[in-house]
N, CA, C and O atoms as a printed pandas DataFrame, in Angstrom:
     atom_number atom_name residue_name chain_id  residue_number  x_coord  y_coord  z_coord
0              1         N          MET        A               1  112.811   59.040   80.927
1              2        CA          MET        A               1  113.059   60.098   80.179
2              3         C          MET        A               1  111.904   60.523   79.122
3              4         O          MET        A               1  111.112   59.767   78.560
4              5         N          VAL        A               2  112.007   61.847   79.005
5              6        CA          VAL        A               2  110.904   62.471   78.114
6              7         C          VAL        A               2  111.720   63.202   77.070
7              8         O          VAL        A               2  112.756   63.826   77.295
8              9         N          GLY        A               3  111.076   63.034   75.804
9             10        CA          GLY        A               3  111.736   63.914   74.762
10            11         C          GLY        A               3  110.849   64.137   73.496
11            12         O          GLY        A               3  109.662   63.812   73.456
12            13         N          ALA        A               4  111.388   64.600   72.678
13            14        CA          ALA        A               4  110.435   65.014   71.303
14            15         C          ALA        A               4  111.333   64.441   70.067
15            16         O          ALA        A               4  112.507   64.797   69.974
16            17         N          THR        A               5  110.859   63.710   69.293
17            18        CA          THR        A               5  111.765   63.462   68.223
18            19         C          THR        A               5  110.813   63.104   67.045
19            20         O          THR        A               5  109.659   62.745   67.282
20            21         N          SER        A               6  111.285   63.200   65.802
21            22        CA          SER        A               6  110.447   62.582   64.701
22            23         C          SER        A               6  111.395   61.527   63.882
23            24         O          SER        A               6  111.152   61.188   62.724
24            25         N          LYS        A               7  112.417   61.095   64.583
25            26        CA          LYS        A               7  113.434   59.998   64.121
26            27         C          LYS        A               7  112.842   58.634   64.374
27            28         O          LYS        A               7  112.499   58.217   65.480
28            29         N          ARG        A               8  112.748   57.903   63.090
29            30        CA          ARG        A               8  112.201   56.723   63.089
30            31         C          ARG        A               8  112.745   55.778   64.060
31            32         O          ARG        A               8  112.001   55.031   64.695
32            33         N          ALA        A               9  114.363   55.783   64.240
33            34        CA          ALA        A               9  114.915   54.895   65.059
34            35         C          ALA        A               9  114.705   55.254   66.542
35            36         O          ALA        A               9  114.679   54.325   67.349
36            37         N          ALA        A              10  114.569   56.384   66.925
37            38        CA          ALA        A              10  114.186   56.910   68.265
38            39         C          ALA        A              10  112.959   56.340   68.652
39            40         O          ALA        A              10  112.787   55.750   69.719
40            41         N          LEU        A              11  111.919   56.557   67.593
41            42        CA          LEU        A              11  110.570   56.154   67.910
42            43         C          LEU        A              11  110.516   54.728   68.178
43            44         O          LEU        A              11  109.896   54.329   69.164
44            45         N          ALA        A              12  111.047   54.002   67.475
45            46        CA          ALA        A              12  111.189   52.443   67.725
46            47         C          ALA        A              12  111.724   51.994   69.023
47            48         O          ALA        A              12  111.352   50.993   69.634
48            49         N          ARG        A              13  112.664   52.859   69.397
49            50        CA          ARG        A              13  113.135   52.386   70.872
50            51         C          ARG        A              13  112.038   52.911   72.075
51            52         O          ARG        A              13  111.880   52.295   73.130
52            53         N          ALA        A              14  111.517   53.812   71.818
53            54        CA          ALA        A              14  110.421   54.568   72.895
54            55         C          ALA        A              14  109.291   53.476   73.492
55            56         O          ALA        A              14  108.642   52.772   72.718
56            57         N          ASP        A              15  109.146   53.418   74.762
57            58        CA          ASP        A              15  108.279   52.692   75.306
58            59         C          ASP        A              15  106.825   53.103   74.929
59            60         O          ASP        A              15  105.925   52.282   74.751
60            61         N          ARG        A              16  106.682   54.451   74.823
61            62        CA          ARG        A              16  105.197   54.994   74.375
62            63         C          ARG        A              16  105.503   56.021   73.476
63            64         O          ARG        A              16  106.567   56.603   73.686
64            65         N          VAL        A              17  104.840   56.375   72.547
65            66        CA          VAL        A              17  104.675   57.442   71.483
66            67         C          VAL        A              17  103.512   58.110   71.767
67            68         O          VAL        A              17  102.440   57.531   71.940
68            69         N          VAL        A              18  103.678   59.394   71.828
69            70        CA          VAL        A              18  102.268   60.343   71.736
70            71         C          VAL        A              18  102.465   61.010   70.537
71            72         O          VAL        A              18  103.590   61.474   70.349
72            73         N          VAL        A              19  101.405   61.197   69.471
73            74        CA          VAL        A              19  101.147   61.778   68.475
74            75         C          VAL        A              19  100.458   62.904   68.691
75            76         O          VAL        A              19   99.374   62.786   69.262
76            77         N          LEU        A              20  100.845   64.029   68.354
77            78        CA          LEU        A              20   99.914   65.371   68.710
78            79         C          LEU        A              20   99.513   65.858   67.226
79            80         O          LEU        A              20  100.305   65.720   66.294
80            81         N          VAL        A              21   98.391   66.365   67.079
81            82        CA          VAL        A              21   97.985   67.041   65.863
82            83         C          VAL        A              21   97.194   68.373   66.384
83            84         O          VAL        A              21   96.155   68.332   67.043
84            85         N          ASP        A              22   97.843   69.518   65.988
85            86        CA          ASP        A              22   97.383   70.735   66.295
86            87         C          ASP        A              22   97.163   70.704   67.859
87            88         O          ASP        A              22   96.052   70.907   68.350
88            89         N          GLY        A              23   98.204   70.457   68.556
89            90        CA          GLY        A              23   98.356   70.347   69.960
90            91         C          GLY        A              23   97.556   69.517   70.769
91            92         O          GLY        A              23   97.609   69.544   71.999
92            93         N          ALA        A              24   96.793   68.757   70.096
93            94        CA          ALA        A              24   95.889   67.968   70.766
94            95         C          ALA        A              24   96.579   66.358   70.702
95            96         O          ALA        A              24   97.433   66.138   69.843
96            97         N          VAL        A              25   96.172   65.298   71.624
97            98        CA          VAL        A              25   96.731   64.016   71.361
98            99         C          VAL        A              25   95.864   63.251   70.383
99           100         O          VAL        A              25   94.650   63.110   70.531
100          101         N          ALA        A              26   96.528   62.794   69.430
101          102        CA          ALA        A              26   95.869   62.064   68.251
102          103         C          ALA        A              26   95.941   60.362   68.541
103          104         O          ALA        A              26   95.137   59.514   68.156
104          105         N          ASP        A              27   96.897   60.215   69.165
105          106        CA          ASP        A              27   97.222   58.791   69.438
106          107         C          ASP        A              27   98.309   58.358   70.506
107          108         O          ASP        A              27   99.127   59.218   70.833
108          109         N          VAL        A              28   98.376   57.308   70.982
109          110        CA          VAL        A              28   99.133   56.852   71.969
110          111         C          VAL        A              28   99.473   55.420   71.650
111          112         O          VAL        A              28   98.708   54.638   71.086
112          113         N          GLY        A              29  100.625   55.167   72.042
113          114        CA          GLY        A              29  101.045   53.651   71.794
114          115         C          GLY        A              29  102.401   53.269   71.540
115          116         O          GLY        A              29  103.143   54.251   71.515
116          117         N          PRO        A              30  103.057   52.023   71.316
117          118        CA          PRO        A              30  104.285   51.824   70.800
118          119         C          PRO        A              30  104.306   52.165   69.294
119          120         O          PRO        A              30  103.349   52.061   68.527
120          121         N          TRP        A              31  105.368   52.528   69.040
121          122        CA          TRP        A              31  105.384   52.882   67.432
122          123         C          TRP        A              31  105.169   51.778   66.449
123          124         O          TRP        A              31  104.796   52.040   65.305
124          125         N          ALA        A              32  105.406   50.462   66.877
125          126        CA          ALA        A              32  105.071   49.466   65.979
126          127         C          ALA        A              32  103.654   49.375   65.700
127          128         O          ALA        A              32  103.234   48.838   64.675
128          129         N          GLY        A              33  102.768   49.977   66.744
129          130        CA          GLY        A              33  101.127   49.880   66.488
130          131         C          GLY        A              33  100.996   51.150   65.803
131          132         O          GLY        A              33  100.068   51.172   64.995
132          133         N          LEU        A              34  101.717   52.281   65.915
133          134        CA          LEU        A              34  101.207   53.516   65.441
134          135         C          LEU        A              34  101.760   53.845   64.062
135          136         O          LEU        A              34  101.278   54.710   63.330
136          137         N          ALA        A              35  102.879   53.034   63.747
137          138        CA          ALA        A              35  103.643   53.348   62.365
138          139         C          ALA        A              35  102.849   53.201   61.333
139          140         O          ALA        A              35  102.983   54.040   60.443
140          141         N          PRO        A              36  101.685   51.992   61.120
141          142        CA          PRO        A              36  100.935   52.035   59.901
142          143         C          PRO        A              36  100.230   53.472   59.615
143          144         O          PRO        A              36  100.165   53.978   58.495
144          145         N          ARG        A              37   99.767   53.987   60.681
145          146        CA          ARG        A              37   98.972   55.275   60.675
146          147         C          ARG        A              37   99.728   56.769   60.428
147          148         O          ARG        A              37   99.317   57.765   59.833
148          149         N          TRP        A              38  100.718   56.570   60.974
149          150        CA          TRP        A              38  101.625   57.706   61.251
150          151         C          TRP        A              38  103.155   57.717   60.867
151          152         O          TRP        A              38  103.943   58.513   61.376
152          153         N          ASN        A              39  103.498   56.812   59.970
153          154        CA          ASN        A              39  104.768   56.541   59.659
154          155         C          ASN        A              39  105.182   57.826   58.506
155          156         O          ASN        A              39  106.357   58.149   58.326
156          157         N          HIS        A              40  104.080   58.454   57.807
157          158        CA          HIS        A              40  104.554   59.580   57.055
158          159         C          HIS        A              40  105.163   60.595   58.039
159          160         O          HIS        A              40  105.944   61.406   57.542
160          161         N          LEU        A              41  104.977   60.654   59.057
161          162        CA          LEU        A              41  105.532   61.617   60.049
162          163         C          LEU        A              41  106.924   61.637   60.404
163          164         O          LEU        A              41  107.533   62.682   60.633
164          165         N          ALA        A              42  107.444   60.463   60.450
165          166        CA          ALA        A              42  108.703   60.116   60.698
166          167         C          ALA        A              42  109.727   60.378   59.666
167          168         O          ALA        A              42  109.465   60.035   58.513
168          169         N          GLY        A              43  110.931   60.978   59.945
169          170        CA          GLY        A              43  111.889   61.134   59.174
170          171         C          GLY        A              43  113.132   60.200   59.238
171          172         O          GLY        A              43  114.074   60.371   58.463
């Protein structure tokens, strides 16, 4: 399944999260690894 969200609970359940900045891939991985850098984006 593919989807887009900024909800913290959904990000935590995802197998892989892709962070886009200005349309370009900025980071990829499980939310647990990305949260320290990108948590400010999650609602």
